[in-house]
PAPASE-646479 format. One record per residue (C-alpha): residue number from 1; residue in three letters; x, y, z. Coordinates in pm, 1 decimal, always signed. Example, Ala and Ser with C-alpha at 12.3 -4.5 7.8 and 13.67 -1.06 7.14 Angstrom:
# PAPASE-646479
 pos code       px       py       pz
   1  ala  +1230.0   -450.0   +780.0
   2  ser  +1367.0   -106.0   +714.0
END
This chain:
# PAPASE-646479
 pos code       px       py       pz
   1  unk +19499.1  +3293.9 +16373.5
   2  unk +19247.4  +3158.0 +16122.3
   3  unk +19162.4  +2806.5 +16022.5
   4  unk +19326.1  +2671.6 +15711.3
   5  unk +19145.8  +2803.4 +15404.7
   6  unk +19130.5  +2692.1 +15044.9
   7  unk +19310.5  +2873.0 +14767.6
   8  unk +19162.0  +2896.8 +14418.0
   9  unk +19365.9  +2597.4 +14303.7
  10  unk +19272.1  +2388.3 +14606.8
  11  unk +18903.9  +2469.0 +14560.9
  12  unk +18922.9  +2379.4 +14191.8
  13  unk +19094.4  +2050.9 +14277.3
  14  unk +18814.3  +1960.2 +14514.5
  15  unk +18551.4  +2042.7 +14255.9
  16  unk +18729.2  +1826.6 +13996.3
  17  unk +18769.9  +1534.4 +14240.1
  18  unk +18403.4  +1544.9 +14342.5
  19  unk +18295.3  +1556.4 +13977.4
  20  unk +18526.7  +1268.1 +13885.6
  21  unk +18375.2  +1056.8 +14163.7
  22  unk +18034.4  +1112.3 +14007.2
  23  unk +18150.8  +1072.3 +13648.6
  24  unk +18061.8  +1432.2 +13561.1
  25  unk +18229.5  +1673.7 +13324.4
  26  unk +18176.0  +2051.0 +13303.4
  27  unk +17850.0  +2009.9 +13109.3
  28  unk +17690.2  +1784.6 +13367.9
  29  unk +17810.4  +2006.9 +13652.5
  30  unk +17662.4  +2316.3 +13483.2
  31  unk +17333.2  +2137.3 +13414.7
  32  unk +17286.7  +2015.5 +13770.8
  33  unk +17385.8  +2348.6 +13924.9
  34  unk +17131.9  +2526.3 +13703.7
  35  unk +16859.1  +2291.3 +13821.1
  36  unk +16960.3  +2323.6 +14186.4
  37  unk +16968.9  +2704.7 +14173.6
  38  unk +16626.9  +2714.1 +14001.4
  39  unk +16722.7  +2841.0 +13657.5
  40  unk +16677.0  +2504.5 +13492.4
  41  unk +16916.4  +2269.3 +13305.4
  42  unk +17028.9  +2547.1 +13068.9
  43  unk +17064.5  +2813.8 +13335.1
  44  unk +17444.8  +2789.3 +13354.1
  45  unk +17690.9  +2759.2 +13066.7
  46  unk +17947.0  +2479.0 +13039.1
  47  unk +18241.2  +2716.5 +13001.0
  48  unk +18184.9  +2873.6 +13343.4
  49  unk +18187.3  +2530.9 +13506.6
  50  unk +18504.9  +2441.0 +13317.0
  51  unk +18677.8  +2759.8 +13437.0
  52  unk +18592.2  +2679.7 +13799.1
  53  unk +18734.4  +2329.6 +13760.9
  54  unk +19055.2  +2471.6 +13613.1
  55  unk +19096.9  +2751.5 +13871.4
  56  unk +19064.3  +3015.4 +13599.6
  57  unk +18774.4  +3184.7 +13773.3
  58  unk +18624.1  +3173.7 +14120.0
  59  unk +18256.3  +3071.0 +14157.6
  60  unk +18154.4  +3364.4 +14378.8
  61  unk +17775.1  +3350.7 +14351.5
  62  unk +17762.3  +2979.7 +14274.8
  63  unk +17990.2  +2864.2 +14557.8
  64  unk +17712.4  +2772.6 +14807.0
  65  unk +17533.3  +2572.9 +14535.1
  66  unk +17855.7  +2393.8 +14439.0
  67  unk +17922.1  +2313.0 +14804.0
  68  unk +17570.5  +2171.8 +14846.7
  69  unk +17567.4  +1977.6 +14519.5
  70  unk +17915.3  +1825.4 +14551.3
  71  unk +17917.0  +1799.5 +14933.4
  72  unk +18257.8  +1964.7 +14960.9
  73  unk +18227.7  +2040.1 +15331.0
  74  unk +18333.2  +2403.3 +15288.3
  75  unk +18175.1  +2486.2 +15624.3
  76  unk +18469.8  +2293.8 +15767.6
  77  unk +18753.4  +2472.1 +15587.1
  78  unk +18653.1  +2809.9 +15446.0
  79  unk +18788.0  +2988.0 +15139.1
  80  unk +19112.9  +3182.6 +15119.0
  81  unk +19092.5  +3561.5 +15151.5
  82  unk +19426.2  +3594.4 +14973.7
  83  unk +19258.4  +3515.0 +14641.6
  84  unk +18907.1  +3658.8 +14680.8
  85  unk +18676.5  +3746.0 +14969.0
  86  unk +18483.0  +3438.1 +15073.7
  87  unk +18278.4  +3294.7 +15356.5
  88  unk +18452.7  +3263.7 +15692.3
  89  unk +18491.5  +2909.7 +15827.1
  90  unk +18218.5  +2805.2 +16069.0
  91  unk +18295.0  +2793.3 +16438.8
  92  unk +18315.5  +2426.1 +16536.9
  93  unk +18083.8  +2456.1 +16836.8
  94  unk +17823.2  +2656.5 +16645.3
  95  unk +17836.4  +2417.1 +16352.7
  96  unk +17810.5  +2116.4 +16584.9
  97  unk +17506.1  +2251.7 +16766.5
  98  unk +17335.0  +2317.1 +16433.4
  99  unk +17414.6  +1960.6 +16331.4
 100  unk +17262.5  +1822.2 +16650.8
 101  unk +16948.9  +2036.1 +16618.6
 102  unk +16896.4  +1920.3 +16258.6
 103  unk +16931.6  +1563.4 +16379.7
 104  unk +16682.5  +1611.1 +16666.2
 105  unk +16436.0  +1772.1 +16425.1
 106  unk +16482.2  +1479.1 +16185.0
 107  unk +16588.5  +1697.1 +15895.8
 108  unk +16741.4  +1532.6 +15592.5
 109  unk +17117.5  +1486.0 +15560.0
 110  unk +17333.9  +1464.4 +15251.1
 111  unk +17491.7  +1129.4 +15166.6
 112  unk +17841.5  +1043.1 +15284.9
 113  unk +18117.8  +1099.8 +15028.8
 114  unk +18491.2  +1039.7 +15025.9
 115  unk +18541.4  +1403.7 +14923.7
 116  unk +18380.7  +1526.1 +15244.5
 117  unk +18583.6  +1276.2 +15447.7
 118  unk +18905.5  +1402.8 +15288.6
 119  unk +18813.5  +1762.4 +15370.2
 120  unk +18843.0  +1674.3 +15739.5
 121  unk +19220.3  +1669.6 +15698.4
 122  unk +19223.9  +2049.8 +15675.4
 123  unk +19406.5  +2204.6 +15969.0
 124  unk +19171.3  +2282.5 +16260.5
 125  unk +19123.7  +2616.6 +16434.7
 126  unk +19378.9  +2577.6 +16713.9
 127  unk +19287.0  +2909.3 +16875.8
 128  unk +18915.9  +2832.2 +16904.4
 129  unk +18920.3  +2756.2 +17277.9
 130  unk +19131.7  +3062.2 +17360.7
 131  unk +18886.6  +3288.9 +17178.4
 132  unk +18591.3  +3132.7 +17360.0
 133  unk +18758.0  +3181.6 +17698.2
 134  unk +18817.2  +3549.3 +17622.2
 135  unk +18474.5  +3621.0 +17472.2
 136  unk +18241.3  +3432.4 +17708.4
 137  unk +17935.4  +3648.4 +17784.2
 138  unk +17886.7  +3770.9 +18140.8
 139  unk +17576.6  +3561.5 +18199.8
 140  unk +17718.5  +3236.9 +18062.2
 141  unk +17697.6  +2924.0 +18278.7
 142  unk +18018.3  +2843.1 +18466.8
 143  unk +18176.8  +2510.6 +18370.1
 144  unk +18422.9  +2308.0 +18574.5
 145  unk +18553.2  +1956.7 +18621.2
 146  unk +18210.0  +1834.1 +18734.6
 147  unk +18054.1  +1907.2 +18395.0
 148  unk +18346.7  +1743.9 +18216.0
 149  unk +18309.1  +1433.6 +18434.8
 150  unk +17936.0  +1424.1 +18358.7
 151  unk +18001.3  +1415.4 +17982.7
 152  unk +18253.0  +1133.6 +18023.1
 153  unk +18010.7   +931.5 +18236.7
 154  unk +17732.9   +970.0 +17980.4
 155  unk +17967.5   +862.0 +17701.8
 156  unk +18053.1   +551.7 +17903.8
 157  unk +17688.5   +465.1 +17976.5
 158  unk +17561.7   +527.2 +17623.6
 159  unk +17865.8   +355.1 +17471.8
 160  unk +17810.0    +43.1 +17681.3
 161  unk +17446.9    +22.7 +17568.4
 162  unk +17539.3    +71.2 +17202.5
 163  unk +17818.5   -188.4 +17217.1
 164  unk +17577.2   -443.6 +17361.6
 165  unk +17261.0   -371.7 +17161.5
 166  unk +17381.6   -182.9 +16854.6
 167  unk +17388.9   +180.4 +16748.1
 168  unk +17015.8   +179.8 +16675.1
 169  unk +16944.0   +176.3 +17047.5
 170  unk +16931.9   +511.0 +17229.2
 171  unk +17112.2   +717.8 +16963.5
 172  unk +16852.8   +992.1 +17007.3
 173  unk +16951.8  +1011.2 +17375.5
 174  unk +17312.6  +1088.8 +17282.7
 175  unk +17206.0  +1366.3 +17044.9
 176  unk +16956.2  +1512.0 +17291.3
 177  unk +17220.2  +1516.6 +17562.3
 178  unk +17451.7  +1700.5 +17323.4
 179  unk +17198.5  +1968.4 +17226.5
 180  unk +17019.6  +2011.4 +17561.7
 181  unk +17296.0  +1968.0 +17821.3
 182  unk +17640.1  +1991.5 +17661.7
 183  unk +17570.7  +2280.0 +17422.6
 184  unk +17519.6  +2537.8 +17704.8
 185  unk +17846.6  +2421.0 +17862.1
 186  unk +18035.1  +2462.2 +17534.4
 187  unk +17898.4  +2816.5 +17515.3
 188  unk +17971.5  +2872.2 +17885.1
 189  unk +18247.2  +3033.1 +18090.2
 190  unk +18556.6  +2824.1 +18165.5
 191  unk +18933.9  +2836.9 +18188.5
 192  unk +19146.0  +2730.6 +17897.4
 193  unk +19246.4  +2407.8 +18075.2
 194  unk +18882.7  +2317.4 +18144.3
 195  unk +18795.2  +2415.3 +17789.3
 196  unk +19040.5  +2163.0 +17650.7
 197  unk +18900.7  +1891.9 +17876.4
 198  unk +18544.3  +1984.0 +17780.2
 199  unk +18621.4  +1982.8 +17407.5
 200  unk +18796.2  +1646.4 +17442.2
 201  unk +18505.2  +1490.3 +17632.9
 202  unk +18256.7  +1634.6 +17383.5
 203  unk +18464.0  +1492.1 +17099.6
 204  unk +18409.3  +1145.5 +17246.1
 205  unk +18034.3  +1207.3 +17273.8
 206  unk +18014.0  +1335.0 +16916.6
 207  unk +18222.5  +1044.6 +16790.3
 208  unk +17984.2   +807.1 +16967.8
 209  unk +17685.2   +978.5 +16802.2
 210  unk +17855.3   +928.9 +16466.0
 211  unk +17929.2   +563.0 +16534.8
 212  unk +17569.9   +503.3 +16646.4
 213  unk +17431.2   +668.4 +16332.1
 214  unk +17664.3   +462.1 +16113.5
 215  unk +17557.8   +143.5 +16290.9
 216  unk +17188.3   +231.9 +16287.6
 217  unk +17125.9   +250.8 +15914.8
 218  unk +17308.3   +180.0 +15590.8
 219  unk +17110.6   +435.5 +15391.4
 220  unk +17275.8   +751.9 +15256.5
 221  unk +17114.2   +975.5 +15518.5
 222  unk +17236.4   +779.0 +15822.3
 223  unk +17583.5   +752.1 +15673.1
 224  unk +17592.1  +1122.1 +15587.3
 225  unk +17487.3  +1207.2 +15941.2
 226  unk +17761.9   +981.6 +16080.3
 227  unk +18025.1  +1139.4 +15858.2
 228  unk +17942.4  +1490.3 +15975.7
 229  unk +17959.0  +1385.2 +16340.1
 230  unk +18299.2  +1221.6 +16282.4
 231  unk +18430.9  +1538.2 +16116.9
 232  unk +18314.4  +1752.4 +16409.2
 233  unk +18461.9  +1503.9 +16659.0
 234  unk +18796.4  +1540.8 +16482.1
 235  unk +18788.2  +1920.1 +16494.7
 236  unk +18693.1  +1926.0 +16863.1
 237  unk +18975.1  +1684.7 +16951.0
 238  unk +19230.4  +1871.5 +16743.9
 239  unk +19127.2  +2204.3 +16898.1
 240  unk +19166.3  +2039.7 +17240.8
 241  unk +19521.9  +1939.3 +17134.2
 242  unk +19444.2  +1568.7 +17191.1
 243  unk +19614.1  +1373.6 +16909.2
 244  unk +19477.7  +1035.0 +17015.5
 245  unk +19116.1  +1150.8 +17009.9
 246  unk +19174.7  +1331.1 +16679.1
 247  unk +19314.9  +1011.1 +16531.1
 248  unk +19017.3   +816.7 +16663.8
 249  unk +18774.7  +1046.3 +16482.5
 250  unk +18976.9  +1016.9 +16161.8
 251  unk +18968.7   +639.8 +16207.6
 252  unk +18589.2   +658.0 +16218.4
 253  unk +18596.0   +841.1 +15886.2
 254  unk +18847.0   +591.3 +15744.3
 255  unk +18642.4   +285.8 +15839.6
 256  unk +18326.1   +443.9 +15705.6
 257  unk +18500.9   +532.1 +15379.0
 258  unk +18612.0   +169.3 +15346.2
 259  unk +18247.0    +70.7 +15378.8
 260  unk +18156.6   +307.6 +15094.0
 261  unk +18328.5    +63.3 +14858.0
 262  unk +18651.2     -6.6 +14669.7
 263  unk +18634.7   +305.1 +14453.3
 264  unk +18698.3   +512.2 +14767.0
 265  unk +18998.5   +306.7 +14875.9
 266  unk +19255.2   +581.5 +14811.2
 267  unk +19080.8   +820.8 +15051.0
 268  unk +19039.1   +544.2 +15310.6
 269  unk +19409.9   +468.9 +15286.8
 270  unk +19507.2   +834.8 +15326.2
 271  unk +19284.7   +878.8 +15630.8
 272  unk +19432.5   +564.0 +15785.0
 273  unk +19784.6   +692.5 +15722.2
 274  unk +19694.4  +1017.3 +15897.9
 275  unk +19575.6   +818.0 +16202.0
 276  unk +19921.1   +662.4 +16232.5
 277  unk +20091.2   +998.8 +16174.4
 278  unk +19882.7  +1167.1 +16445.2
 279  unk +19982.1   +910.8 +16706.1
 280  unk +20348.3   +865.9 +16609.8
 281  unk +20464.2  +1001.7 +16947.0
 282  unk +20229.7   +782.6 +17155.2
 283  unk +20388.5   +466.2 +17291.1
 284  unk +20082.2   +297.3 +17445.0
 285  unk +20083.9    -44.7 +17269.5
 286  unk +19704.2    -55.2 +17245.1
 287  unk +19703.3   +277.6 +17062.6
 288  unk +19975.7   +162.0 +16822.8
 289  unk +19790.4   -164.0 +16757.7
 290  unk +19459.7    +16.7 +16699.9
 291  unk +19578.0   +252.4 +16428.7
 292  unk +19825.8    +19.2 +16260.6
 293  unk +19554.8   -242.6 +16209.9
 294  unk +19329.5    +27.0 +16063.0
 295  unk +19604.4   +104.2 +15812.7
 296  unk +19641.2   -268.6 +15740.6
 297  unk +19267.9   -291.7 +15673.0
 298  unk +19273.9     +1.5 +15430.2
 299  unk +19584.3   -135.2 +15255.8
 300  unk +19416.3   -474.3 +15212.2
 301  unk +19116.5   -301.6 +15051.4
 302  unk +19355.4   -110.8 +14826.6
 303  unk +19520.8   -437.0 +14717.6
 304  unk +19855.3   -345.0 +14875.7
 305  unk +19933.1   -680.1 +15035.4
 306  unk +20284.4   -577.5 +15133.3
 307  unk +20171.8   -272.6 +15332.8
 308  unk +19878.7   -464.6 +15480.7
 309  unk +20107.8   -743.1 +15601.5
 310  unk +20364.6   -502.8 +15743.0
 311  unk +20108.1   -295.7 +15931.8
 312  unk +19931.3   -607.1 +16058.2
 313  unk +20260.1   -740.8 +16194.2
 314  unk +20335.7   -409.0 +16364.6
 315  unk +19988.3   -412.0 +16516.3
 316  unk +20025.0   -770.1 +16638.9
 317  unk +20359.9   -695.8 +16800.9
 318  unk +20204.7   -400.6 +16981.0
 319  unk +19890.2   -576.7 +17104.1
 320  unk +20099.2   -862.9 +17239.9
 321  unk +20278.8   -608.3 +17460.8
 322  unk +19954.3   -456.1 +17589.4
 323  unk +19895.2   -516.2 +17958.5
 324  unk +19659.9   -382.5 +18221.8
 325  unk +19307.8   -255.3 +18188.1
 326  unk +19176.2     +0.1 +17940.8
 327  unk +19190.3   +372.4 +18003.8
 328  unk +18940.1   +637.8 +17901.7
 329  unk +19007.2   +660.9 +17529.2
 330  unk +18860.1   +448.0 +17253.1
 331  unk +19201.1   +319.6 +17149.9
 332  unk +19282.6   +207.6 +17504.0
 333  unk +18977.6    -22.3 +17488.5
 334  unk +19124.5   -206.1 +17190.0
 335  unk +19138.2   -558.2 +17329.2
 336  unk +19310.6   -874.5 +17211.5
 337  unk +18970.7  -1007.6 +17106.8
 338  unk +18891.9   -705.2 +16892.3
 339  unk +19238.8   -725.5 +16741.4
 340  unk +19185.6  -1092.4 +16648.7
 341  unk +18846.6  -1010.8 +16493.1
 342  unk +18985.5   -730.2 +16277.7
 343  unk +19290.1   -937.5 +16182.3
 344  unk +19060.5  -1218.4 +16072.6
 345  unk +18867.0   -986.6 +15844.6
 346  unk +19189.9   -855.2 +15692.1
 347  unk +19306.2  -1210.5 +15619.1
 348  unk +18970.9  -1275.6 +15453.6
 349  unk +19012.4   -966.7 +15232.1
 350  unk +19352.4  -1095.6 +15123.5
 351  unk +19206.2  -1439.9 +15039.5
 352  unk +19365.3  -1625.3 +15333.1
 353  unk +19058.8  -1816.5 +15456.0
 354  unk +19254.3  -2041.0 +15692.8
 355  unk +19414.7  -1739.2 +15857.8
 356  unk +19076.4  -1569.2 +15877.0
 357  unk +18917.9  -1869.2 +16046.3
 358  unk +19202.9  -1901.4 +16294.8
 359  unk +19179.7  -1538.2 +16404.7
 360  unk +18800.4  -1531.3 +16423.4
 361  unk +18806.6  -1842.5 +16641.9
 362  unk +19067.2  -1678.2 +16862.8
 363  unk +18840.1  -1377.6 +16899.9
 364  unk +18553.2  -1599.0 +17015.4
 365  unk +18717.8  -1876.7 +17211.5
 366  unk +19053.5  -1757.8 +17342.1
 367  unk +19012.3  -1386.3 +17400.2
 368  unk +18634.6  -1376.4 +17429.0
 369  unk +18397.2  -1105.3 +17317.6
 370  unk +18154.4  -1003.8 +17591.2
 371  unk +17933.6   -774.6 +17381.4
 372  unk +17644.3   -934.1 +17195.2
 373  unk +17677.0   -706.5 +16895.7
 374  unk +18047.7   -786.5 +16851.9
 375  unk +18001.7  -1157.0 +16912.1
 376  unk +17714.9  -1174.7 +16661.6
 377  unk +17924.9   -994.6 +16398.8
 378  unk +18214.9  -1237.6 +16441.6
 379  unk +17986.0  -1540.3 +16423.7
 380  unk +17822.0  -1408.8 +16108.9
 381  unk +18158.2  -1370.3 +15935.1
 382  unk +18288.2  -1702.9 +16064.0
 383  unk +17986.6  -1882.0 +15919.8
 384  unk +18064.9  -1730.3 +15579.6
 385  unk +18429.3  -1840.2 +15605.8
 386  unk +18321.7  -2198.6 +15680.2
 387  unk +18093.5  -2199.2 +15376.5
 388  unk +18364.3  -2059.3 +15149.1
 389  unk +18591.2  -2337.5 +15273.1
 390  unk +18331.3  -2595.9 +15170.6
 391  unk +18229.5  -2679.2 +15528.1
 392  unk +17848.8  -2654.9 +15513.8
 393  unk +17795.0  -2825.8 +15849.1
 394  unk +18034.4  -2585.8 +16020.6
 395  unk +17862.5  -2290.6 +15854.8
 396  unk +17515.5  -2403.0 +15963.8
 397  unk +17627.5  -2461.6 +16321.9
 398  unk +17798.9  -2122.5 +16341.0
 399  unk +17510.3  -1936.4 +16181.5
 400  unk +17268.5  -2098.0 +16426.7
 401  unk +17472.7  -1951.1 +16711.8
 402  unk +17485.5  -1621.6 +16522.5
 403  unk +17106.3  -1594.6 +16506.8
 404  unk +17074.4  -1681.1 +16875.3
 405  unk +17316.0  -1399.7 +16958.8
 406  unk +17166.7  -1145.5 +16715.1
 407  unk +16815.8  -1138.2 +16865.9
 408  unk +16731.8   -783.9 +16977.6
 409  unk +17049.4   -625.0 +16835.9
 410  unk +16988.0   -321.9 +16614.0
 411  unk +17302.7   -294.5 +16406.3
 412  unk +17374.7   -256.5 +16035.9
 413  unk +17668.5   -497.1 +16071.1
 414  unk +17446.9   -768.3 +16216.5
 415  unk +17170.9   -703.8 +15962.8
 416  unk +17421.4   -723.7 +15676.4
 417  unk +17553.7  -1054.5 +15813.8
 418  unk +17199.1  -1194.9 +15829.1
 419  unk +17122.9  -1085.7 +15473.0
 420  unk +17455.0  -1228.4 +15354.8
 421  unk +17368.6  -1561.1 +15520.3
 422  unk +17025.8  -1566.9 +15354.2
 423  unk +17169.3  -1513.0 +15008.5
 424  unk +17445.7  -1770.0 +15050.0
 425  unk +17205.1  -2036.1 +15179.0
 426  unk +16965.0  -1982.4 +14889.7
 427  unk +17152.1  -2246.7 +14688.6
 428  unk +17089.1  -2506.4 +14961.9
 429  unk +16709.4  -2511.9 +14950.2
 430  unk +16713.5  -2889.8 +14964.2
 431  unk +16883.4  -2884.4 +15304.1
 432  unk +16624.3  -2862.0 +15581.9
 433  unk +16852.2  -2693.6 +15835.8
 434  unk +16959.1  -2432.6 +15583.2
 435  unk +16597.3  -2347.9 +15506.9
 436  unk +16519.1  -2317.1 +15878.0
 437  unk +16802.9  -2070.0 +15919.5
 438  unk +16679.6  -1866.5 +15622.6
 439  unk +16334.6  -1844.4 +15778.4
 440  unk +16477.3  -1739.0 +16114.9
 441  unk +16689.9  -1473.4 +15947.2
 442  unk +16379.6  -1330.9 +15779.5
 443  unk +16266.2  -1206.4 +16121.2
 444  unk +16585.4   -997.4 +16139.9
 445  unk +16595.7   -874.5 +15782.9
 446  unk +16223.1   -831.0 +15725.1
 447  unk +16217.3  -1055.9 +15420.9
END
């Protein structure tokens, strides 16, 4: 059984969508492809590009250049043989190892796009593990429960460090562990049951690498790197037949797509809907709360207040039923405090500042947030809410606590909060305390 492939019409639709996102027509597409291929701006005619966009002709020779230029992610989905011969879809493990090696070698990465994120929804290769079990070479390393446990323990250790100090700390360790230790196990000899456990554990490691990259830098390269890790985490989880982990990876893509800006809101909403669909048969209240609030967040960005309110209510009902400690998965670590934080940000998006303040205070004071990165992020947002409510004193007091908490944290979220504070306090240059905070923030932001 093969992975899902793209027909001529599906490929054309992706080309059109990617061009629309960039504001390009056939002429601009032809010009840029000509430059990329080396023939120059007049090296490809407009009519050929138009035919590809309308599924009237298949871009045989030009397909790799189109994939690279428009970041279609065709290495994830392949091209349908039923229409024309095309490249076979890349094996997930092989593609992942290449990704990790490029990261270790500090090669450049393409920017994150909503088109690439959407391509992750293609059906995964559900027979990948079975094929690997049957085709393992004779000299391959034997893998058992001990290796699976080792991956899970490393995910826990590296995840704890990142949650406390930000994704910028020790990300290279996660990638090195993937390429140096886990890669030989993925290419090793194991039973199908162990293979599923190994793929699931690796999915968590790869998802963590994506989250750390996303939190490390807000530039196109860091975000593009994060997006590719999320997509591979999804495929690994889906091939392991673990719907919760697959949904978690899609959630990473959804949240990142929200951060790309409002023009990508439709893709963010679709990815969030798929998270809920994936976990429809899971009854764990923390899992339900986790994905429903993600959908509420995307709906709020999309301006759908009705859907946002409904999903937020469903999420609240679920989190109020959550008892006991967290399990192994990311969703099972979704605490009441994290729920209150996310709910507060959704209220802020919908213009309900009082509701936002109430939930952010709950996150800090009632439920508690024991990670410095998370606590700093909440304080940064709460300071902004106070200022928007006209409470300058409350904002200054909160932002003072924010800066105390943010020292030593390497996180885009914290850096963005510090820059936001600087800009908003610029109008209060006559207030001594405000100017002191601006100067302190300069040590975080570098200016």
